[in-house]
N, C-alpha and C positions, 0 to 999 in steps of 0.2 A: 829884577824879575817880578813881573806883575802876578798877583795872586788871583786865582779864579776858583769859584766854588764848584761842587759837584753839579749843582743845578745849572750854573753857567755852562758847564761842559755838555749837559743834556740838551740845552736849548741850541747851542752852537752845532751840536751833532745833527739836530733836526734841520738847521739851516743848510748844512752841508748836503744832507740827503735831498733837500729841495733843490739845491743848485745842480745836482746831478741830472735833474729832469731837463735841463737845458743843454746838456753836453753834446747833443746831436744837432742842435739848431742855432746856437748863439753866434757862431763864428761870423765875422772876425772879432766880435765882442767876447769877453770872458763869461763863463757860467757863474752866476751869483745867486745865493739864497739869503733870505732875510726872515727873521722871526721877531715879533714885537711882543714883549711880556710886561704885564702890569700886575703888581701884587701877587706874583708867582703864577699867574694865569696867562696863557697865550691868547692874545687879542687880535693878532694879525700875522699872516704868513704870505710869502710871495717868492717867486723866482723869475729870473730873466729868461724869456723864451726865445727872442729873436731880435737882432739888431734893428733899431728903429722903433721897437715896441717898448712898453713900460719896463723900467728896471725893477729889480727885486724889491727895493725899498719902497718904490711907488705902489707896487701891488700890495705889499704888507700894510702900508699906511691907509690905503683905500679900505682894506678890510677892518682895520683897527678903528677908523673914524675918530671920534672924540676921545676914545680910550687911549690914544697915542700920547696924550698930555701926561708928562711925568713918567712915561714908560721907558723901558730899556729895549734898544734895538740890537739884536745879534745879527751881524752880517759877515759873510764869508770873505769879503774883500772891501778894503777901504772905500767908503762912499765917494763918488766922483764929485769934483768941485768946479767943473767947467761946463759950458754950454756946447753940446754937440747936436745930435738929432733930438735929444731930450734935455730938459733943464737939469741943473746939478742936483744929485740926490742929497748931498749934504744940506743944501738950502731947504729941500723938501722936509727933511728931518727936523731942521730948526723951526720952520714955519708950523709944523705939526705939534711942536712943544715937547719933543722927545727929551728926556732928562739925561739919558746915558746911552752911549754907543760902544759896543764891544765888537771889534773887528778881528777876524782870524789873522789877517795879515795886511800890511800896507800894499798899496798898488804901485808897482814900478813904472807904470806909464808916466812919462815926463810931464804930461798935462795934469796929472793928479799928484803922485809921489809925495804924500804927506800933507798936501794942501787941503784935502778933504777933512782930515782929522783936525788940522789947524783951524779951518773955518768953523768947525763945531766947538772946539775948545775956546776959541776967541770970544764966543758969545755965552760961555758958561756951561756948555754941555760936557759932562764928564766923558772922557774917552779912555779906552783901554785897547791894547792890540797884542796879538800873539797867542790867542786861544785856539788850540787845535790847528796850528799853522801848518804842520806837516801834511795833514789831510787836505787843507785848503790849497796847498801847493800842487798836489796831485790832480786837483780838479781842472787846472788850467795850465798844464805843462807847456802847451803851444803858445798861448798868449804871453805867459810870463817869460818864456825863452826869447820870443821876438822882442819884447820890451827891453830885456836885459842885454841881449847880444846883437840885436839887429839881424838875426837869422831865425828861420823857423825851427821848430822841434822836429827832428828827423827820425822816423821809425822805419827800420828796414825789415820787411817781412820776408821770411824764407820758409819754404816747405821742403822737407827732405825725408829721405829714407833713413833707416837705422845706420847705414854705412855712409851717410852724408852726401847722398846723391839727390839731384833735383829732377832728372829726366833720363830716359833711356838714351843711348847713343844716337838713336834716330830722331830724338827730340820729343818723343811721346811722353807726356806728363799728366794726362787726365785719366784718372785722378790719383795722385799719390796719397793724399789725405782723405779722411772720411767726411761724411755729410755734416757732422757737428763742427768739425774744424772749418769747413767752408762757410757754415752759418756764422761762426765766430768772426771770420774774416769780414763778412758783411757788416757786422756790428763795429768792428775796428775801423773799417773804411769810413763808416758813417760819422765817426767822431772827428775825422781829419778834415782840414781845409782843402787839401789837394791830394791827388794820387799821381805819383811820378813814375814814368816808365820811359822806354826808348823806342825808336823806330824799329830796332831789331826785334823787340818783343811783339810789336804790331805786325811786322812782316811774318814772323814765325807763327803766332797764335791768333792774330786778328781778334783781340779781346774787346769787350765793351768797356771794361774798367769803370763800371758804374756801381751804385748801390742797388741791390735787388731786394725791395721791401718784402717780397714773397718769401725770402729766405731768413727773415727776422724770426726770432722766437715768438710764440703766441703772446707772451707778456709785452714784448717790445711793440708788436703790432697794435696791441690795445693802447699802449702809452703814446704811440706816435702813429696816428692815422696816415695813410699813404700820401694824402695831399699836403701834409706838413713836412714831408721828406726833403732834406736839402742835399742835393748832389754835390760832392766835392768837384773842384776844378780838375780836369784831367790834363796833366802837363806831360808833353812828349818831347824828349830830346831828339831832334831830327836835323842834324847838321847838313845832311846830304839831300834833304827834301824828298824823302822816300815815302812819306805818308800821303795817301791820296784820298780824295773825297769819297771814294768807293769803299773805304774801310769801315768796319762796323762801328767804330767810335762815333761816327756821324749819323748813326741811325736813331740816336736819342738826342732830344733837344736839351742839351746840357753842355756847359762851357768846356771847350778844348783850347789849350794854348800850345802852339807849336813853337819850339825854341831852336834857334840856330844863330850862327854868327854872321850869316849873310842875309841880305834883304830877300824877302819872299813875297810874291804875289799870291793872293788867296782867291783868285778867280775860280769859280766852280765849287768852292767850299761854302758851307752854310754860314749864316750870320753869327752864330754862336762860336765860331772858330776864329781865334785871333793869333797873330804872330808876335813873338817877342824876339827882337834882334839883340843878342847879347854882346856887349862890348867889353871884352876882357882886358883888364888893366895888367900891366907888367907885374904888379905886386901881388896879384891874386890869381888863383887857378880858375878854370872854366866853372867848376862846380861851386867854388866859393862865391864867385861872381853871381852865379845863378841863384844861390840861396839869399844873398843880399838883395838881389832884384825882386825876388818873390816876397821877401819880408816887406819891402817898400809897397808891394801890391796887397798888403794886409793878409798874407798867407801865414797863419799861425803854426800849422803843423802839416807835415808831409808824410804820407804813407807811400813807401817805395815798393813797387812790385816790378822787378826787372830781372835780367839775367846776371850771370856771374861777373861780367865785366863792370857794369855800373855798381853792383854790390861791393866788389873789391875796391873800386876807385873811391867810393864814399868811405869805406872803412880805412883805407890807406891814408886818407886826408883827415881822419878823425872828425868826420862830419856826421857820423851816425850817433844819435843820442840814445837810441833804444833798439835792441835787436828783439824781434818777435819771431820765434822759431817754432814751427809745427813739425813734429816728428811722427812719421807713420811706421807701423811695425812691418816694414818690408825691407828686403835687401835687393838692390838693383845691379850690383856687380861692378867690377873694376872698369868696365868700358862705359859706364853711365856718366852723365854730366855732373861736374862738381858744384859745390855750393857757391863759392866766390873765387875770383881770380886775383891772386896776390903774388905775382911773379917776383916782385922785389924782395919778398920775405925769404931770407936765407938762414937766419939764426933763430933758434927757439927763444932766446932771450928777448928778441925783438917782436915776438908775437903779441898782438893786441890782447889785452886782458879785459874781462867783463865781469860785472858784479851781478849775481843772481838776485832778481827782485821777486819773481813769482813763478810757480810751477803748478800747472793744473792738468787734470786728465779730461780728455774729451772722447769718451767711449774708449776705443782702442788706441787713439792718438794721444800725444802729450804736447802741451803748449808751454813753452818756456819764454820768460821775458827777462832780458838782461839789460842793465844800464852800462854805459861806457864808464870804465873805472878811471877815477881822477878827473 
C-alpha cells in the first residue's frame, strides 16, 4: 500500500477537478488532468480538452517551463507511452526533468497498460500510483469500460411517473418531467459518445436526439461556448429500414448511424448518415454484437433513450451498466405505458437487482442513479 500525504491528496484533487473540464469534449480519449508542483507550490496545470490536441501533461509542462525540473507531476491517469496523434506524455515528462510522477490509476489501454510508468521508472523518475483512484475511475467510466471489456459503458435513461409509467396509453409523454430534469438530460447526453434509440421511437416521436446548448445551465454555457460543443453520434436500430431522410434527425448536421442486419442504400440521405450492417455470430446476441461493433468504432459510452422493448432487452441481457431514472410527481394510471418490457421474468427471485449510487432532487422531480449489482 503506497503512502500519500494530505498535500498529495490536495494536489491530486485539483488534477481531478481539472480533468472534469474535458468530460464533454475529449471522447474517444479519456478526460485527464495534471498538476505540477515544486517545493510545495503549483507551477503548472493542464487538462486534455479534445482528441488530437495537447494532453494534460503537455499543457501543464508548458505552463511550468524550467520549473518542471525536479518537480512532482500529479496526473489522473498513467501518462501514455506510445506515439498516436501526439507524442508520448511519459517522454515529455522525462525530457522536462520531472523528478516524480504520482498517477491516480494505471491506464488499461493495451497500448499503455503500465508501459508509461515503466518508461518513467526506467530512467530514474520516482513513480507512485493509486491516489484517489476511485474518483479517477468515475471520470472515465466509458473509456475504461471499453478498454477492459471491449464494450461501451451503457447508461439507460428512463423518465417515469410515480406509478412507474412513461406515457399515456395514447403515447402522449411531453412532458412527464420538469424543465430542470430536461436540462439535466442535456448535460448527461453531452458526456456520452453516442445516443442509442430505435426506429420505433423515431416513428412515434420524430425526435432530434441532439444536445441543445441553449438548455445547458448558465455555468455550463460559460465553460463550454456553443462552438466547442461535441454532438454524440446518434445510433438508430432500424432493421426494417423505416427511418427516412425526412425525419428530424437529419435536420442537424451531426452524425447518424443506421443499424440493421441487411444491406441498405443511403440514396437521398445526407453525407453525415452512415449505415452499419450488423453480422450477428451464433455465439452472441444482436445487442451484444452491436456493442462490440460500436466499441471497435471508438464509442466509449452510450446513452440509451428508447421505449420499453429495447430497455427490457438490454436489462434482460445484463448489458446496462447504469440506470438513470427521472421520477415526476404524477400518476398516469393503470392504462398508461410501462417502464420496460420483461415478459420472461416470472419469479421475484430472478428480478435484476441494482445498487443505489446517487439520489438528487431537481425541483419537484427526483433523479436516481443505480449501478448494475455484481
